[in-house]
Backbone bond lengths (Angstrom), bond angles and torsions (degrees), N, CA, C in turn:
res aa  C-N    CA-C-N  psi(-1)  N-CA   C-N-CA  omega(-1)  CA-C   N-CA-C  phi
1 M - - - 1.475 - - 1.502 107.94 -
2 V 1.307 116.47 142.50 1.441 125.39 177.47 1.504 108.56 -82.35
3 D 1.303 119.08 126.74 1.487 120.17 -179.14 1.547 110.61 -106.97
4 K 1.312 118.41 -6.52 1.497 120.34 176.01 1.524 106.69 -132.19
5 I 1.310 113.43 146.29 1.486 121.13 178.42 1.503 106.49 -128.49
6 K 1.325 114.87 156.03 1.447 121.57 176.87 1.550 108.42 -117.22
7 I 1.286 114.02 132.36 1.479 119.59 177.99 1.545 107.64 -115.07
8 K 1.298 117.40 124.84 1.461 120.17 -179.58 1.513 107.31 -119.12
9 R 1.314 115.63 126.96 1.467 121.11 179.13 1.537 108.53 -75.55
10 Q 1.293 115.85 153.97 1.446 122.62 -179.48 1.531 110.24 -60.40
11 A 1.324 115.59 136.87 1.487 122.46 178.21 1.511 109.82 -55.21
12 G 1.307 114.63 136.84 1.450 118.72 176.24 1.531 113.62 93.06
13 T 1.325 117.37 -4.86 1.479 119.58 176.92 1.519 109.25 -81.72
14 P 1.339 118.33 155.65 1.449 120.42 -177.07 1.533 112.47 -57.68
15 S 1.291 119.69 -28.93 1.470 122.72 -178.35 1.527 112.23 -110.18
16 E 1.287 115.96 39.29 1.446 120.40 -177.71 1.583 107.78 -58.32
17 R 1.285 119.17 114.08 1.418 123.40 177.70 1.531 107.66 -173.05
18 Q 1.326 114.23 166.99 1.412 120.47 177.45 1.522 110.13 -105.78
19 V 1.344 116.71 132.96 1.450 120.43 -179.16 1.483 108.71 -117.12
20 E 1.333 115.09 136.05 1.508 117.38 175.91 1.519 106.19 -111.48
21 T 1.327 113.34 137.54 1.484 119.84 -178.80 1.498 107.77 -147.84
22 T 1.328 116.62 172.90 1.472 119.30 177.88 1.526 108.99 -100.45
23 V 1.314 115.02 156.96 1.467 119.36 176.55 1.529 110.20 -60.28
24 D 1.328 118.90 -40.18 1.423 123.04 177.99 1.556 112.81 -57.27
25 D 1.356 116.00 -38.98 1.449 117.55 178.02 1.514 111.48 -69.60
26 V 1.347 118.65 -38.85 1.430 121.37 176.32 1.543 111.76 -58.45
27 I 1.325 113.27 -47.31 1.490 119.93 -179.15 1.546 108.63 -60.90
28 K 1.328 116.90 -44.95 1.460 119.33 178.15 1.474 112.99 -61.47
29 D 1.297 119.39 -38.76 1.433 124.22 -178.23 1.532 113.37 -68.81
30 V 1.327 118.01 -23.43 1.480 120.12 177.91 1.479 112.65 -93.07
31 G 1.383 118.30 -3.53 1.432 120.65 172.62 1.484 117.90 92.16
32 T 1.345 117.55 15.98 1.434 120.67 178.85 1.514 114.64 -89.46
33 A 1.331 117.52 -15.31 1.420 122.32 179.36 1.536 108.36 -90.80
34 P 1.346 117.93 119.77 1.465 117.95 179.94 1.509 112.20 -68.82
35 E 1.343 114.82 146.80 1.455 121.88 172.76 1.497 106.14 -110.45
36 F 1.351 117.33 111.29 1.479 122.87 -178.13 1.525 109.93 -77.50
37 I 1.290 116.14 131.73 1.486 121.57 -176.83 1.526 109.93 -125.50
38 P 1.310 116.58 111.69 1.511 120.41 178.47 1.540 112.41 -90.53
39 A 1.303 117.31 -5.17 1.508 120.84 -172.81 1.521 112.57 -69.63
40 S 1.306 116.32 157.26 1.448 119.49 179.33 1.592 111.83 -92.99
41 T 1.338 116.01 -9.86 1.410 121.19 174.06 1.510 109.54 -140.48
42 L 1.336 118.09 147.45 1.442 123.08 176.91 1.513 109.01 -151.67
43 T 1.318 115.63 131.76 1.474 121.19 173.48 1.569 105.43 -107.02
44 L 1.313 114.68 122.30 1.460 116.89 -178.39 1.510 111.62 -64.15
45 T 1.332 117.53 146.69 1.465 124.87 175.65 1.514 106.86 -133.52
46 D 1.332 115.34 170.93 1.479 118.72 177.88 1.489 112.75 -60.25
47 K 1.364 120.40 -22.17 1.426 119.79 179.66 1.540 111.26 -69.52
48 H 1.301 120.23 -16.43 1.441 124.77 176.24 1.529 113.97 -79.10
49 Q 1.339 117.11 -7.08 1.465 122.80 -177.02 1.516 108.06 -55.45
50 G 1.350 116.57 129.96 1.448 123.18 173.71 1.482 115.23 72.71
51 R 1.289 119.42 2.90 1.482 122.10 178.80 1.479 114.56 -87.07
52 L 1.309 118.59 158.81 1.458 124.21 167.69 1.467 106.93 -101.59
53 L 1.315 119.31 108.61 1.504 124.87 -177.71 1.494 107.45 -89.83
54 A 1.300 116.93 113.13 1.461 124.67 -176.31 1.534 106.99 -105.40
55 F 1.370 117.73 107.70 1.461 122.20 -176.09 1.510 109.14 -92.28
56 T 1.357 113.74 124.58 1.475 121.10 -177.77 1.510 111.75 -95.98
57 A 1.310 118.49 -3.47 1.454 122.94 178.69 1.502 109.45 -146.53
58 A 1.313 118.69 163.15 1.501 119.90 175.52 1.495 109.24 -53.76
59 C 1.318 117.55 140.62 1.461 122.91 -173.85 1.495 110.93 -152.54
60 T 1.329 116.84 141.38 1.411 122.67 170.04 1.556 106.58 -102.35
61 V 1.335 115.67 119.74 1.460 121.66 -178.65 1.548 108.48 -103.49
62 T 1.318 117.06 120.88 1.438 120.72 177.19 1.509 110.53 -95.73
63 I 1.337 115.50 129.85 1.457 122.24 175.55 1.523 106.63 -101.60
64 P 1.351 116.61 103.94 1.456 121.66 -173.67 1.524 114.97 -89.09
65 A 1.313 115.35 165.57 1.474 120.46 169.76 1.533 106.93 -69.61
66 G 1.309 116.62 157.81 1.444 123.61 174.40 1.479 117.82 89.51
67 L 1.361 118.68 3.14 1.465 120.69 174.10 1.481 107.54 -65.45
68 R 1.358 117.29 147.40 1.444 120.99 -178.67 1.532 113.04 -62.62
69 G 1.333 114.52 153.60 1.467 120.11 178.00 1.530 110.58 -58.13
70 G 1.280 117.89 142.06 1.453 122.24 -178.95 1.494 115.49 77.18
71 F 1.381 118.57 8.21 1.433 120.67 -177.31 1.533 111.85 -57.86
72 S 1.291 115.84 138.41 1.462 122.25 172.53 1.530 108.96 -155.14
73 C 1.304 114.61 150.73 1.479 121.54 173.63 1.500 106.05 -155.84
74 G 1.353 114.26 162.87 1.448 121.08 175.24 1.497 108.69 -104.73
75 W 1.367 116.04 160.87 1.469 119.92 175.78 1.515 107.34 -137.72
76 L 1.321 115.00 154.86 1.444 125.56 -179.71 1.521 109.34 -144.05
77 Q 1.315 116.50 129.17 1.481 121.48 172.76 1.530 105.75 -87.29
78 A 1.344 117.05 92.97 1.454 121.53 -176.28 1.505 111.67 -83.66
79 G 1.346 116.91 -21.90 1.474 121.69 179.01 1.482 111.37 -107.03
80 T 1.351 116.26 -171.13 1.488 120.89 -178.26 1.516 112.33 -83.33
81 G 1.355 117.48 -18.60 1.457 120.35 -176.40 1.540 109.65 -82.03
82 A 1.339 114.65 139.09 1.459 120.66 -178.86 1.503 113.16 -71.45
83 I 1.320 116.33 154.78 1.444 122.57 172.60 1.532 107.52 -102.10
84 T 1.318 118.29 131.51 1.469 122.99 -179.68 1.514 104.13 -117.92
85 F 1.336 115.54 130.99 1.465 120.83 -179.41 1.517 109.42 -104.34
86 A 1.331 117.95 135.58 1.477 124.49 -179.15 1.515 109.90 -127.85
87 A 1.322 115.56 140.03 1.460 120.51 176.21 1.502 109.78 -91.67
88 S 1.354 117.81 146.32 1.447 121.62 175.42 1.569 106.34 -140.71
89 G 1.349 113.66 99.52 1.461 120.21 -178.82 1.530 114.69 76.25
90 V 1.318 115.13 11.99 1.473 120.26 178.89 1.550 108.73 -133.29
91 T 1.299 115.94 168.60 1.455 120.11 172.68 1.542 107.09 -107.63
92 V 1.341 114.63 129.23 1.462 121.71 177.68 1.527 108.69 -115.66
93 N 1.323 115.97 120.87 1.445 122.53 176.64 1.511 110.96 -104.83
94 S 1.334 117.16 139.23 1.490 121.59 174.15 1.516 108.23 -149.07
95 F 1.334 113.78 162.04 1.473 118.87 -178.44 1.565 108.59 -61.89
96 E 1.305 115.46 128.41 1.453 124.25 -179.05 1.559 111.86 57.92
97 G 1.311 119.06 17.93 1.432 122.57 176.88 1.522 115.54 71.46
98 K 1.338 115.99 12.57 1.494 120.71 -178.47 1.531 110.08 -72.16
99 V 1.313 112.81 138.48 1.495 119.22 -178.35 1.538 113.92 -131.18
100 K 1.344 115.45 17.97 1.457 119.85 179.40 1.539 110.32 -127.98
101 S 1.319 117.28 140.43 1.417 121.25 179.65 1.524 111.13 -66.67
102 A 1.332 117.72 152.32 1.435 122.87 -169.41 1.537 114.28 -80.94
103 G 1.313 119.76 -20.71 1.452 122.64 -179.23 1.510 110.82 154.87
104 Q 1.317 115.70 178.11 1.442 120.37 -176.72 1.519 112.27 -53.88
105 W 1.264 118.77 131.65 1.498 128.68 -177.33 1.515 113.12 80.28
106 A 1.317 117.29 3.46 1.474 119.33 173.11 1.519 106.78 -65.37
107 A 1.347 116.68 144.19 1.450 120.46 -179.02 1.489 108.79 -142.21
108 G 1.364 114.04 162.54 1.477 117.94 176.55 1.495 108.69 179.72
109 G 1.331 115.82 -152.42 1.455 118.25 -176.31 1.563 110.23 -157.28
110 I 1.309 113.55 171.06 1.432 124.17 177.04 1.512 106.28 -130.22
111 A 1.351 118.54 127.97 1.427 121.37 -178.26 1.521 111.62 -139.50
112 A 1.350 114.81 132.60 1.452 119.19 174.56 1.540 108.56 -70.60
113 I 1.333 114.58 129.92 1.463 116.08 -179.89 1.520 110.52 -109.60
114 E 1.316 117.99 -17.62 1.485 125.15 166.80 1.564 105.23 -167.20
115 A 1.318 115.19 179.91 1.463 120.01 -176.00 1.543 110.77 -52.04
116 E 1.313 114.77 121.21 1.503 121.87 175.43 1.529 114.20 60.88
117 K 1.315 118.27 20.96 1.454 123.69 175.74 1.524 109.81 -127.45
118 F 1.329 116.69 128.13 1.440 120.08 -173.75 1.555 110.11 -129.01
119 L 1.326 112.59 153.41 1.443 120.97 174.93 1.549 106.35 -109.04
120 L 1.341 114.72 126.65 1.454 121.97 172.22 1.488 107.82 -105.91
121 Y 1.328 115.36 122.50 1.482 117.54 -176.16 1.514 112.10 -139.04
122 G 1.291 115.08 163.91 1.464 120.68 177.40 1.540 110.82 127.67
123 N 1.318 114.83 -156.83 1.433 121.09 -178.11 1.490 109.61 -80.77
124 M 1.384 118.40 93.31 1.430 124.91 -176.42 1.504 111.13 -104.38
125 G 1.319 117.97 144.37 1.448 123.05 179.55 1.502 112.87 -124.77
126 D 1.337 115.57 -165.15 1.472 121.67 -178.81 1.486 110.87 -96.76
């Protein structure tokens, strides 16, 4: 198995160069590697873009203003504690206005649908 790959930009582009990276880094950058979160609070940042956030304990996740355009990430309730989502300076829309995960192994995502407006979707409960 190849553990390193080379990426070469097209000739004539402003950043023409060869980049060497690992397969694991490429997988992580496209969001397929889960990031396990044991914290009881989390404020999303641009570094969460494209990640699958797997919460191992009850957590309140704040969706703040200022996240980059096109922001999206996945979430998973990996433990028994619910995930509660809260808006801070943004509008968050979800089916029936629900903002809490439904139970262990519930999953979903958060996606920017326009400036400072987000869609919260997935297995939501009361």
